[in-house]
N, C-alpha and C positions, 0 to 999 in steps of 0.2 A: 702683942700677939707673937708667938713664937713661930719661927719660920724654919723648915728643915734644912740643914747643911747640905753641901753638895754630894757627900757620900750617901746620904739617905735618899736624897732626890734621884741619884743614879740607881740606887736600888730599886725605888719605885718604878722608874722607867724600865729597867730589866724585867720586872715582874709583869707590868701591863703589856710590855711588847710580846710577851710569850702567851697571852690570853687570846683565845679565838674570837671572843666578842669584842666589840668596839668599846674602848674606854677613854673617857675624857675627864680630866681633873681640872677643877676650877679653884681659884682662891676666894677669899671672902668679898672681893670686889667683882666676882664673876669674870675674871680674867683666865684664859686658857694657859695652864701651866704645863700640862703633859696630854698627850694624846698618842694612842698606839696605832700601828699600821691598819689594824682592822677598822678602827674608827675612820681613818683616812679613806679606806675603801668604801665604807658604808655611806659616809656623808660627801664624799668627793671634795673634801677640804684637807689640805696638807699641813703638817704641823709647822712647817716653814712659814706658811701664811698666817696661822692662827695663833702661834705661841705669843703670848703677851697681849693679845687683842681681847676686848670685851666679848663675851659669848654671844651677846645679842647682834654683834656686827655680822656674824655668819648665820645665826639661827633665830634671829628676832622674828622673822615670819612664821616660825613653827610655834604657834600659840600654845598648844597643850604642853610642849616641851619647855617652853620659857616659863610657864606657870609652874611646872614641877620643880624646876631649878630654883624659882623664887621662893616656893614654900619650903623646900628642903634647906636653902641657905638661911632663911629667917627663923624657921622653927625647929630645925634639926630632924625633920621628919623623913623617913624612908618611904618612897612613893614608887609604885609600879603601875604601868600602863601597858595593857597588852593589845589594845584595839585601836586607839585614836591617833597615834603618832605616825605620820607618812613624811619622810624626808624627800625632798626634790633634788635630784643630782642632775642638772641640765634639764633635759625633758624627761628624764626617767624618774618615776616615783617609786620609792622603796618603804614598804610598811616595816615598822621596826618595833620590838618589844623593848621598853625603856624602863630602867630603875634608876632613881636618884637617891643617893645616900649621903649623909654628912661624913666629911673627912675629919675624924677626931684623933687628937694626940692621946698619949697614955694618961695624962692628968685630966682628960675630959674636955679640953678646950677644943672648940670646933674651928678648923683652920681653912675649910673649903667645902666643896662638894664633888662627889664622884658619880659620873654617869656611866652606865653600862648599856650598851646598844646591841641588840641582836636582830639581824636581818632575818625577817620571817616570810620573805617572798616565796620560798620554796614550800613552806607550810601552807600558805595561803593557795598555792597552786594545787597542791594535794588535796586541800579541802574542796576546792572547786572541782576537781576531778571526781572525788567522792560524790559530790551533789549531782554532778552530771550522770555519774554511774547509777545512782539511785533512781533519778528521773528516768533514764533509759530503761531500767529494769521495769519500772511500773508501766511505761509505754509499751515495752516489748511484750508484757504479759497481756495487755489489751490487745495489741496488734495480733498476737498469736490466736486469740479467740476470734477475732474478726476474720482473720486470714481463713481459718478452718470453716466458719460459717459461709464464706464467700466461694470457697472451692466447689462445694457441692453444686449449687445453682450454676456455677460457671461452667462446670462439666456438662451439666444438662443443656445450656445454651450452645455449647460447642458441638455436642452430639446432634441436636436438633438442626444446626446450621449445616452440618455435613451431610445429614440425611436429605435435607431440602436441596443442597447443591447437587446430589446424585439423581434426584427425581426431576430436576429441572431439564427441559430440552437444551442441547448443546448451544443452540443459537439464542437462547433467552437472555434478555438484558438484566434478568435478576441475578445472573451469576456475579455481577459487579458488587450487588448488596450482599451476597453471601460471603464474597471474599472479604469485604469490609468487616463484616461480623466476625469472621474467624481471625483476621488480623488484630481487631480490637480485643477479642477474647484472649489471644496470645500475649497482648501487651499487659492486660490486667493480670493474667496468670504470672507474668514475670514479676510483677510488683508484689503479687501474693507470696511468691517464692522468696522475694528479697525480705519481706516481712517476717517470713518464717526463720530465715537464716539469722535475723536479728535476734528473735526470741528463743531459739531452740539450741540448747547445748550441744556441742559437737566434739567428737574425739580429735585432737590435734595430732597430726603425724610429725612429731618432733624429731629434729635432726640437727647437725652442725651446719649453720647456714652463713654463707659468705655475703654479708650485706653489700659490700661494695660491688661484687659481681651482679648481684640482682639489680642494683641501681644502675650499673653501666649498661646492662642489656635493656633496660626500660628506656634509658636515654637514647640509645641507639635506634630503638624502634620509634620513639617520639620524634626524632629528628627527621625521619623519613615521612612521617604523618603530617608534621607541621611546616614543611617546606614552603608552603604558600604564605605563611604569616611571618617568615623571616625571624624566627625565635632563635636566640643565642642561649646555648646551655653551658654554664660553668660548673665543672665538677671539681670539688675540693675534697678529695677522699684521704682520710688518714689510713695509709697502708699497713699500719701497725695494728689495727684493729683485729682482735681474735674473732673466731666464729661466735655467733649468738646460737642459743638453744631455742629453736623456732620451727614453725611449720613454713617451709620455704614456698609452697603454693599460696598460702594465705598472705604471707609478706609480699609476695609479687602482686597480689590483688590489691593490698593496702597501698603500696608505693605507685603502682600503675594508676590507682584512682586519684591520688594526691598530685602527682605529676601531670596527669591528663587535666585535672582541674586548673593547675597553674597554667597550663598551655591555653586553655580556654579563656582564662582570665586576662591573658596579656593581649595587646593589640599588636600592629605591625611594628617590628623591631623591638620585640619584647626580649626581656632577660630573665632567665630562670637559673638560680644558684642552688645547687645541691651539695650539701656539705655532711660529712661524717666526722664524728669526734667522740672521744671518751670522756665522760664526766664522773666525778666521784662525790658530788654533793647531794646525791639522791640515794636514799636507801629505801628499797621496796621489797623487802623479803618477809617471809613469814616468821612468826615467832618461833624461836629456837634455832634459826638459821642464821649464818653470818651474813652480814650486809653484802650485797652484790654490787659490782661496778655496772654502770649503764653506758650504753652506746646512744648518742643523740644523732638523729638524721634530720637535718634542717632542709626544708624545700621552700625557698623564697622566691617570689616573683615580683615584677614591678608593674603589676596590673591595676585594675580598678580598685582593689582593696574593699573593706567592709566597714560599716559603722559599728559602734558599740553594741547596739541592739542586735545586729546580725551575728556578731561573734558570741553573743550570749546563747543564741539559739541554734548555731551552726551545726551541732551534732544531734539536734532533735529531729526524730523521724518526720518526714513530710515538710520540713522546713528547707526551702531552697531560694537561692538568689538567681537561679537561671530560669528563663522563660519556658524551657521545656524539661526541666529537671523533675525527678520525682521526690527529691528530698531524702532519699535513702542511702545514698552513696557514702556520705561522711558518717552516717550512723552505723553503717557496716563497718567502716574504718575504725571508729571508736570501739566496737565490739571486738574486732581482730586485735587491737592493741590491748584491751582489758584481759582478753583470753591468754595473752603472752605476759601478763602481769607487768605491764608497762604503762606508759602515760602518753597521751597526745595533748598538745596545746597549740593555740593559734594566737598570733599576734599581727594585727592588721590595722591600718588607718585608711580612711577613704580617700582615693585618689593616689595613694602611695604605695600600694602593694600589700602583699600578704606573706606571712611565714608560718608554715606548719612545722612543729618540732615533734618528732616521735621519739620517746626514750624506751629502750628495751634492755633487759638483762643481758650480761655477757657471760661466757664461761669463766669460771674461776680458775 
């Protein structure tokens, strides 16, 4: 078997180091000979650890990946898998798109295998966001119909209760009952209005919005409200972030809801971290427009956290983890973010806290 000399090997290394996808090169004995920085980042394995080692030493537990390498090495087949390979880096799982190809010299001799790895975490997150949006759209349409049907009889009940209240003698004990009726009608009406806000399109009052300023004002308000719980707020704001094009009132509602939820989730001596940062690995623009940078706002707490099932349904109307919640607050948050052509995601673990991340487009 021929082996490449040092100059060719160096050339290979320069090429793969310039590739954005992860590239790993194996010889015919499945030993790792080359590995670019992108592969180190995706796998969590450094080239200094891996070079010269057998592939299975680091990736033997990844059965679909090991099977692909074996088939390519023995049969010279090029194999792609877009669905089944998930790499574990510490406690973090990374879904990857993998292609294994034979490394062949000019004379046709196969001298190894080339693996190309592409991190598709962002793609999966966007797919999940689309599924959530579709489900919310369907539920929103149903909710709108129900809301309109409820409002008419609700108005009748309220009117009848008000008339009854006026007709009753001042000293009548029945005033307590009419007060309860009116109070409960008001509560139902608020729920109906929230349902309509989820399902009804609205015109945004767009302007240049300073996200750090909005968040800072909300934190100042929440510090006063949550004094009895001894909650500590950590603000890690990127002061270089330019304005976002957004509806300031709606973003205030969005972040006030998320931060209030975080305060309610923590117990005594709770910690809430609010971070703003610019990210460049998301492109959420319309066809024909250039890609826009995004600002990420992370709201993390060390509270009770959520289970996987709760996270799956957290943005669904009427789903709530609170004993007195309506389950509409986060659905409204999701709608506000969608209206701003952004994305909201949640990462949580039961007993270890929750992080909500909001991604919004920035000015170009």
